[in-house]
C-alpha positions in Angstrom: 0.0 0.0 0.0 2.8 2.5 0.8 4.2 2.0 -2.7 0.8 2.6 -4.2 0.3 5.8 -2.1 3.7 7.0 -3.3 2.8 6.4 -6.9 -0.5 8.4 -6.7 1.2 11.3 -4.9 4.0 11.3 -7.4 1.5 11.5 -10.3 -0.4 14.3 -8.5 2.9 16.3 -8.3 3.6 15.7 -11.9 0.1 16.5 -13.1 -0.4 19.7 -11.1 2.8 21.0 -12.7 2.0 19.6 -16.1 -1.4 21.4 -16.3 -0.1 24.6 -14.7 -2.3 24.3 -11.6 0.3 26.1 -9.5 0.7 29.0 -12.0 -0.8 32.4 -11.0 -1.3 33.1 -14.7 -3.0 30.1 -16.4 -2.1 29.9 -20.1 -0.7 33.4 -20.0 -3.9 34.9 -18.8 -4.3 36.9 -15.6 -6.4 34.1 -14.1 -5.4 31.1 -12.0 -6.5 27.6 -13.0 -9.4 27.7 -10.4 -10.6 31.1 -11.8 -10.4 29.8 -15.4 -12.4 26.7 -14.3 -15.2 28.9 -12.9 -15.3 30.8 -16.2 -15.5 27.5 -18.0 -18.5 26.4 -16.0 -20.4 29.7 -16.5 -19.7 29.4 -20.3 -20.8 25.8 -20.6 -24.2 25.6 -19.0 -27.6 27.2 -18.3 -27.5 30.3 -16.1 -26.1 29.2 -12.8 -26.3 30.5 -9.2 -23.2 31.1 -7.2 -24.3 28.2 -5.0 -24.4 25.9 -8.0 -20.9 26.8 -9.0 -19.7 26.2 -5.4 -21.4 22.8 -5.2 -20.3 21.7 -8.7 -16.6 22.4 -8.1 -16.5 21.9 -4.4 -15.0 25.3 -3.9 -15.0 27.6 -0.9 -18.0 29.9 -0.9 -15.9 32.9 -0.1 -13.5 32.2 -2.9 -16.3 31.8 -5.4 -17.9 35.1 -4.2 -14.7 37.0 -4.6 -13.9 35.7 -8.1 -17.4 36.4 -9.3 -17.2 39.9 -7.9 -13.9 40.4 -10.0 -15.6 38.9 -13.1 -18.5 41.4 -12.6 -16.2 44.3 -12.2 -14.4 43.4 -15.5 -17.8 43.3 -17.2 -17.5 39.5 -17.9 -20.7 38.4 -16.2 -24.2 39.7 -15.4 -26.5 38.5 -12.6 -30.2 38.5 -13.0 -32.8 37.8 -10.3 -34.3 34.3 -10.4 -38.1 34.6 -9.8 -39.2 36.4 -6.8 -36.2 35.7 -4.6 -33.9 38.7 -4.7 -31.1 36.6 -3.2 -31.0 34.1 -6.1 -29.2 35.7 -9.0 -28.4 33.7 -12.1 -25.0 34.2 -13.7 -24.3 34.5 -17.4 -21.5 35.7 -19.5 -21.5 39.0 -21.3 -20.0 39.4 -24.8 -16.8 40.5 -23.1 -16.8 37.4 -20.9 -17.4 35.2 -23.9 -14.4 36.8 -25.6 -12.2 36.2 -22.5 -13.3 32.6 -22.3 -12.8 32.0 -26.0 -9.1 33.2 -25.7 -8.3 30.8 -22.9 -10.2 28.0 -24.5 -8.3 28.4 -27.8 -5.0 28.4 -26.0 -5.8 25.3 -24.1 -7.0 23.4 -27.2 -3.7 24.4 -28.9 -1.7 23.1 -26.0 -3.6 19.8 -26.0 -3.3 19.5 -29.7 0.5 20.0 -29.5 0.7 17.4 -26.8 -1.2 14.8 -28.9 0.8 15.7 -32.0 4.0 14.4 -30.2 2.4 11.0 -29.9 1.7 8.4 -32.6 -1.9 7.2 -33.2 -1.4 4.1 -31.0 0.1 6.1 -28.1 -2.7 8.7 -28.4 -5.3 5.9 -28.1 -3.4 4.4 -25.1 -3.3 7.8 -23.4 -7.0 8.5 -23.9 -7.9 4.9 -22.7 -5.8 5.3 -19.6 -7.3 8.7 -18.8 -10.8 7.3 -19.2 -9.9 4.4 -16.9 -8.5 6.7 -14.3 -11.6 8.8 -14.4 -13.9 5.8 -14.1 -12.0 4.4 -11.2 -11.8 7.6 -9.3 -15.3 9.0 -10.0 -17.8 9.3 -7.2 -20.0 6.2 -7.2 -23.1 8.3 -7.8 -21.7 9.8 -11.0 -20.9 6.5 -12.7 -22.9 5.3 -15.6 -22.3 2.4 -18.0 -22.9 1.5 -21.6 -23.1 -1.9 -23.4 -21.6 -2.7 -26.7 -20.9 -5.9 -28.7 -17.3 -7.3 -28.8 -14.5 -6.0 -30.9 -10.9 -6.8 -31.6 -8.8 -7.4 -28.4 -11.7 -8.0 -26.1 -11.3 -11.8 -25.8 -7.8 -11.7 -24.3 -8.8 -8.9 -21.9 -11.9 -10.8 -20.7 -10.0 -14.0 -20.1 -7.2 -12.2 -18.3 -9.5 -10.2 -16.0 -11.5 -13.3 -15.1 -8.3 -15.2 -14.2 -6.9 -12.3 -12.2 -10.1 -11.6 -10.3 -10.9 -15.2 -9.4 -7.4 -15.7 -8.3 -7.4 -12.5 -6.1 -10.9 -13.0 -4.6 -11.3 -16.7 -4.3 -7.8 -18.1 -4.6 -8.6 -20.2 -7.7 -5.7 -21.8 -9.6 -4.6 -21.5 -13.2 -7.3 -23.9 -14.5 -9.9 -21.0 -14.5 -7.6 -19.1 -16.9 -7.5 -22.2 -19.1 -11.3 -22.4 -19.1 -11.8 -18.7 -19.8 -9.2 -18.8 -22.5 -10.8 -21.8 -24.1 -14.3 -20.2 -24.0 -13.1 -17.0 -25.6 -11.0 -18.8 -28.3 -13.8 -21.2 -29.2 -16.2 -18.2 -29.4 -14.1 -16.4 -31.9 -13.2 -19.5 -33.9 -16.8 -20.8 -34.1 -18.7 -17.6 -33.9 -22.2 -17.8 -35.5 -23.4 -14.3 -36.4 -27.0 -13.7 -35.5 -27.0 -16.7 -33.2 -24.2 -15.9 -30.7 -23.0 -12.7 -29.2 -20.7 -11.2 -26.6 -21.5 -7.9 -24.8 -19.1 -5.7 -23.0 -20.1 -3.1 -20.4 -18.0 0.0 -20.1 -17.7 2.8 -17.5 -16.0 5.8 -18.9 -14.5 3.8 -21.7 -13.1 1.2 -19.3 -14.2 -2.4 -19.5 -16.4 -3.0 -16.6 -17.9 -6.5 -17.3 -19.0 -8.9 -20.0 -21.1 -11.9 -20.9 -21.3 -14.4 -23.7 -24.2 -16.2 -25.3 -23.4 -19.3 -27.3 -25.5 -21.7 -29.4 -25.5 -25.3 -27.9 -27.7 -26.7 -30.6 -31.3 -28.0 -30.7 -32.7 -24.7 -29.5 -30.5 -24.5 -26.4 -28.4 -21.4 -25.6 -25.8 -21.0 -23.0 -24.9 -17.9 -20.9 -21.1 -17.9 -20.2 -18.4 -15.9 -18.4 -20.6 -13.3 -16.8 -18.5 -11.0 -14.7 -18.4 -7.4 -13.4 -15.4 -5.5 -12.3 -15.2 -4.7 -8.6 -15.2 -0.9 -9.2 -18.4 -1.1 -11.2 -20.5 -3.3 -8.9 -23.8 -2.0 -7.6 -24.6 -0.2 -10.9 -26.8 -2.9 -12.3 -24.4 -4.1 -14.9 -24.7 -7.8 -14.1 -28.5 -7.6 -14.3 -28.4 -5.7 -17.6 -25.9 -8.2 -19.1 -28.1 -11.2 -18.2 -31.3 -9.3 -19.4 -29.6 -8.5 -22.7 -28.6 -12.2 -23.1 -32.2 -13.3 -22.5 -33.7 -10.7 -24.8 -31.3 -11.8 -27.6 -32.1 -15.5 -27.0 -35.8 -15.0 -27.2 -35.7 -12.9 -30.4 -33.5 -15.6 -32.0 -36.0 -18.3 -31.1 -34.1 -20.3 -28.5 -36.3 -22.5 -26.4 -34.1 -22.6 -23.3 -30.9 -21.2 -21.7 -28.4 -22.9 -19.5 -25.4 -21.8 -17.5 -22.7 -23.2 -15.2 -21.7 -21.3 -12.1 -20.5 -21.9 -8.5 -22.3 -21.6 -5.2 -19.7 -19.2 -3.9 -20.6 -16.6 -6.6 -23.5 -15.3 -4.6 -24.2 -12.0 -6.5 -24.4 -13.8 -9.9 -26.7 -16.5 -8.4 -29.1 -13.8 -7.1 -29.3 -12.3 -10.6 -30.0 -15.7 -12.2 -32.7 -16.5 -9.7 -34.3 -13.1 -10.2 -34.6 -13.9 -13.9 -36.2 -17.2 -13.3 -33.3 -19.6 -13.7 -33.5 -22.8 -11.6 -30.8 -25.2 -10.4 -30.9 -28.5 -12.2 -27.6 -30.1 -11.1 -25.0 -29.6 -8.3 -21.6 -31.3 -8.0 -18.3 -30.6 -6.3 -15.0 -30.5 -8.2 -11.3 -29.6 -7.5 -10.3 -28.2 -10.9 -9.4 -24.8 -9.4 -7.1 -26.2 -6.7 -9.6 -26.7 -3.8 -13.1 -28.3 -3.5 -15.8 -26.0 -4.8 -19.4 -26.6 -5.4 -20.6 -26.0 -9.0 -24.2 -25.7 -10.2 -26.0 -26.0 -13.6 -28.9 -23.6 -14.0 -31.6 -23.6 -16.7 -34.4 -21.4 -17.9 -37.2 -22.4 -20.3 -37.8 -19.6 -22.8 -40.8 -20.9 -24.5 
């Protein structure tokens, strides 16, 4: 943990210097970064109250009040009364304020463009993916949202790797789980049946947050495979949505039933399966993962 704390602190020092957070004159203007951010928020939204700005940016109320007073003195903002409450005055930019913001915005875009121009296409993509991952991991839980997409190049290896790592870290399972996950993903790509099979990936801020597979087992039977959700994204309803998406796909393709294989220890997944009407049809104990573990076969009739 000490090493991880040091890594985060080291990055914080690097990044505050990198973005000019410590400069009194941000991007050559006469504003600090905090003041420029206030100007940005006013420029990019509906008319806001001072209390809205304070809450949105988690800034000291006195600081916000002083900065807004300076903006008003410069003729950058106007305040209009909101309804009958004289204390509630919405803030908007004047033409002079829009001009001041446009100058800073143009300079910042130019700096970011110059930064990205130093990198090749692959490194630019890596940088953006890493930044999205950091934002997703550090965002407040309440602000997280997710999207679903179908699989694309590179997903299979990532899914197999994440499942092997998570099951090892959380349950202590051995390398056989990586063999199984790798075999499932390899078989899926090799034998993929468009229109009859699919893999869905959940993303939070561009970062893989979970996935599930549906495969064709023949004779009207479909199989749900490798459902998982990343720890940082649990509680958002991703697992439920992935299972629901599988079932919707299976029904529209005319499958008569769906089966799946899971383990008693995977309580969260089992609750999702039960909520969707799956029932346990077989239970047995095995030691494939290095220690005795109870597995279960579940089934749901779709027609």
